[in-house]
N, C-alpha and C positions, 0 to 999 in steps of 0.2 A: 563501479563501486568496488573496484579492486583494492584489497588491503585496507578497507575502511573498518574501523572498530565502532560498531553501533550498540555495543552491550549496555552502556550506561545512558544512552539517549532515550528520549521519548518524542513522539510526534507533537508538534506545536498544536495548540487548541484550534487555531484558525484552519490549519491544514486538515486536521482530523474532522472538524465539522463539515468542511467542504466535501471530504471523502464520504462521510455519512449521508450526505445529500445526493450521492451517486452522480456527481458531476465532475468534470475536469477541474483541477485546482488552479486557481489564479495565483500566479507567482507574486510573492511579497519578499521583502528584504529579510525577514526573520526565518532563515533556512539553516537547519543543521543537516548533516548527511542523511539522517533518517527521513527528514522532510523531503529531501531530494529524491529518495527512493520511492516514497509514497506518491510524490508528484508524478513520477513516471508510470507507476502502477495504475494511477487514476485515469490514464489514457484509455483504459478499457471502456470507460463510460462514453467515449467519443467514437467507438466503433460503429460503423454503419451497417454491417452485414451480420445477421444472426449466425451464419455459419462460422464467422470468425470468433464470436463469443463462445459458440459451442465448442470449437476446437480448444480454445484457451481453458475452458472449464474442464473438458474431458481429459485433457493432457495435464491438468493441474499446474500449468506454467507458473501462475502467480504464487500458488502455495509452495511450489518448489523453490522459487526465488526467496520467499520469506523464510523458508526452513533452512536456508544456508547460514542464517545469522542466529547467534545465541544471545538472546536479550536477557539482561539481569534486572533491569528497571521494571518493577511490578506494574507501573502504569503502562509502559510500552508493551509488556506481555499482554495485558488486557486489550490494549488498542489493536495489536496485531491479531489477536484472537477475533475481535469484532470485524476487522478488515477481511479476514478469511471467511467469516460467516456472510458478510455482505457480498463478497465475490461469489461464493457458493450459491447464494440465493438470487443473484442478479440475472 
Protein backbone atom coordinates (compact mmCIF):
# COMPACT_ATOMS: atom_id res chain seq x y z
CA UNK A 1 0.00 0.00 0.00
CA UNK A 2 2.96 2.24 -0.64
CA UNK A 3 2.14 5.82 -1.63
CA UNK A 4 -1.58 5.14 -1.84
CA UNK A 5 -3.97 7.97 -1.07
CA UNK A 6 -6.94 6.59 0.87
CA UNK A 7 -8.18 9.91 2.26
CA UNK A 8 -11.31 10.24 0.13
CA UNK A 9 -12.24 6.57 -0.16
CA UNK A 10 -14.61 4.48 1.89
CA UNK A 11 -14.95 0.73 2.23
CA UNK A 12 -17.49 -0.81 -0.13
CA UNK A 13 -20.66 -2.01 1.61
CA UNK A 14 -20.08 -5.62 0.56
CA UNK A 15 -16.56 -5.69 2.02
CA UNK A 16 -17.61 -3.88 5.18
CA UNK A 17 -20.51 -6.28 5.86
CA UNK A 18 -18.22 -9.26 5.42
CA UNK A 19 -15.71 -7.75 7.83
CA UNK A 20 -18.47 -7.10 10.37
CA UNK A 21 -19.37 -10.79 10.21
CA UNK A 22 -15.79 -11.56 11.35
CA UNK A 23 -14.95 -13.72 8.37
CA UNK A 24 -12.37 -13.48 5.64
CA UNK A 25 -13.59 -11.37 2.74
CA UNK A 26 -14.52 -12.94 -0.57
CA UNK A 27 -12.88 -11.06 -3.40
CA UNK A 28 -15.19 -9.30 -5.84
CA UNK A 29 -14.49 -6.99 -8.75
CA UNK A 30 -15.56 -3.84 -6.90
CA UNK A 31 -12.28 -3.04 -5.17
CA UNK A 32 -10.74 0.28 -4.39
CA UNK A 33 -7.43 0.61 -2.53
CA UNK A 34 -9.13 0.82 0.87
CA UNK A 35 -11.07 -2.38 0.10
CA UNK A 36 -7.77 -4.08 -0.69
CA UNK A 37 -6.32 -2.99 2.65
CA UNK A 38 -9.37 -4.24 4.58
CA UNK A 39 -9.28 -7.49 2.62
CA UNK A 40 -5.77 -8.11 3.95
CA UNK A 41 -6.63 -7.10 7.50
CA UNK A 42 -9.59 -9.51 7.51
CA UNK A 43 -7.15 -12.42 7.36
CA UNK A 44 -7.00 -12.11 11.14
CA UNK A 45 -10.31 -13.97 11.15
CA UNK A 46 -8.62 -16.96 9.51
CA UNK A 47 -5.87 -17.36 12.12
CA UNK A 48 -5.84 -20.78 13.72
CA UNK A 49 -3.81 -20.13 16.84
CA UNK A 50 -5.01 -18.04 19.75
CA UNK A 51 -1.43 -17.02 20.49
CA UNK A 52 -1.21 -15.40 17.04
CA UNK A 53 -4.38 -13.39 17.68
CA UNK A 54 -3.09 -12.43 21.11
CA UNK A 55 0.19 -11.10 19.72
CA UNK A 56 -1.57 -9.10 17.00
CA UNK A 57 -3.90 -7.55 19.58
CA UNK A 58 -1.23 -6.91 22.23
CA UNK A 59 1.13 -5.29 19.74
CA UNK A 60 -1.77 -3.41 18.12
CA UNK A 61 -0.47 -4.29 14.66
CA UNK A 62 -3.75 -3.65 12.86
CA UNK A 63 -4.43 -0.43 14.70
CA UNK A 64 -0.93 0.75 13.83
CA UNK A 65 -1.50 -0.06 10.16
CA UNK A 66 -4.80 1.81 10.08
CA UNK A 67 -3.37 4.78 11.97
CA UNK A 68 -0.85 5.33 9.17
CA UNK A 69 -3.62 6.73 7.01
CA UNK A 70 -5.51 9.99 7.36
CA UNK A 71 -9.12 9.49 6.35
CA UNK A 72 -11.22 12.53 5.40
CA UNK A 73 -14.36 10.75 4.26
CA UNK A 74 -16.73 10.72 7.27
CA UNK A 75 -18.16 7.34 6.30
CA UNK A 76 -14.66 5.83 6.12
CA UNK A 77 -13.73 7.36 9.49
CA UNK A 78 -16.74 5.63 11.06
CA UNK A 79 -16.01 2.36 9.25
CA UNK A 80 -12.38 2.36 10.42
CA UNK A 81 -13.47 3.17 13.97
CA UNK A 82 -15.82 0.17 13.91
CA UNK A 83 -13.12 -2.07 12.44
CA UNK A 84 -10.76 -1.12 15.26
CA UNK A 85 -13.49 -1.98 17.78
CA UNK A 86 -14.19 -5.33 16.10
CA UNK A 87 -10.49 -6.22 16.17
CA UNK A 88 -10.11 -5.09 19.77
CA UNK A 89 -13.04 -7.31 20.83
CA UNK A 90 -12.17 -10.28 18.63
